C-alpha positions in Angstrom: 118.2 -3.2 10.0 117.3 -7.5 10.2 114.1 -8.7 9.0 113.4 -9.5 12.7 113.8 -6.3 13.9 111.8 -5.2 11.1 109.0 -8.1 11.8 109.1 -7.1 15.8 108.7 -3.5 14.9 105.5 -4.6 12.2 104.0 -6.2 14.9 104.5 -3.3 17.8 103.0 -0.9 15.5 99.8 -3.0 15.4 99.8 -3.2 19.1 100.1 0.4 19.2 96.7 0.2 16.9 95.0 -2.1 18.9 95.5 0.2 21.9 94.1 3.1 20.4 97.5 4.6 19.8 97.5 4.6 16.0 95.2 4.9 13.2 94.7 2.6 10.2 95.9 4.9 7.6 99.0 5.4 9.8 99.6 1.2 10.3 99.0 1.0 6.2 101.5 3.6 5.5 104.1 1.9 8.4 103.7 -1.5 7.4 103.6 -0.8 3.8 107.4 0.9 4.2 108.5 -2.0 6.6 107.3 -4.5 3.7 109.8 -3.2 1.3 112.2 -2.9 3.8 112.6 -7.1 4.3 115.2 -8.8 2.8 114.3 -11.6 0.1 110.8 -11.0 0.4 108.7 -12.0 -2.8 106.7 -9.2 -4.4 103.9 -11.2 -3.5 104.2 -11.4 0.0 104.1 -7.1 -0.6 101.3 -7.2 -2.4 99.8 -9.7 0.4 100.4 -7.2 3.2 99.1 -4.3 1.1 95.7 -6.4 0.8 95.4 -6.4 4.9 96.1 -3.3 4.8 93.1 -2.6 2.9 91.1 -4.7 5.3 92.1 -3.2 7.9 91.7 0.1 7.0 88.5 -0.5 5.2 87.1 -2.4 7.9 87.1 0.9 9.7 85.0 3.1 7.2 82.0 3.7 8.1 79.3 5.4 6.0 76.5 7.8 7.9 75.9 4.3 11.1 76.7 1.6 8.7 79.5 0.2 8.4 80.9 -0.1 4.8 82.5 -3.1 5.1 81.1 -5.7 7.4 85.4 -7.6 8.5 85.7 -7.6 12.1 89.3 -5.7 12.6 89.8 -8.6 14.8 89.7 -10.9 12.0 91.9 -8.4 10.0 94.6 -8.2 12.9 94.7 -12.2 14.0 95.0 -12.4 10.0 97.8 -9.7 9.9 99.9 -11.5 13.0 99.8 -15.1 11.3 101.3 -13.1 7.9 103.7 -11.3 10.0 104.8 -14.9 11.7 105.4 -16.4 8.5 107.8 -14.1 7.3 111.2 -14.6 6.9 113.0 -13.5 9.7 116.6 -14.0 8.4 118.5 -12.1 5.7 119.0 -13.2 1.6 122.6 -13.2 1.7 
């Protein structure tokens, strides 16, 4: 599968999450799978995606009535979309 198709799928996962169709942990698993499938991607970029997944999941964790993490989900999603837009769409070959 071409990088541009994988990146489009990751964008669709974020859209589904934003629409309430998938849970944060499902986003995390999917994004991690797709990031590793991208061709020519440095390991550092995979770790950056891992950190974005962590931010997204932790932005939703609730301890009683208080949020554990004060980061806004919209901010994390915007950062995620910027990161996806910066990924290489061509193959490494």
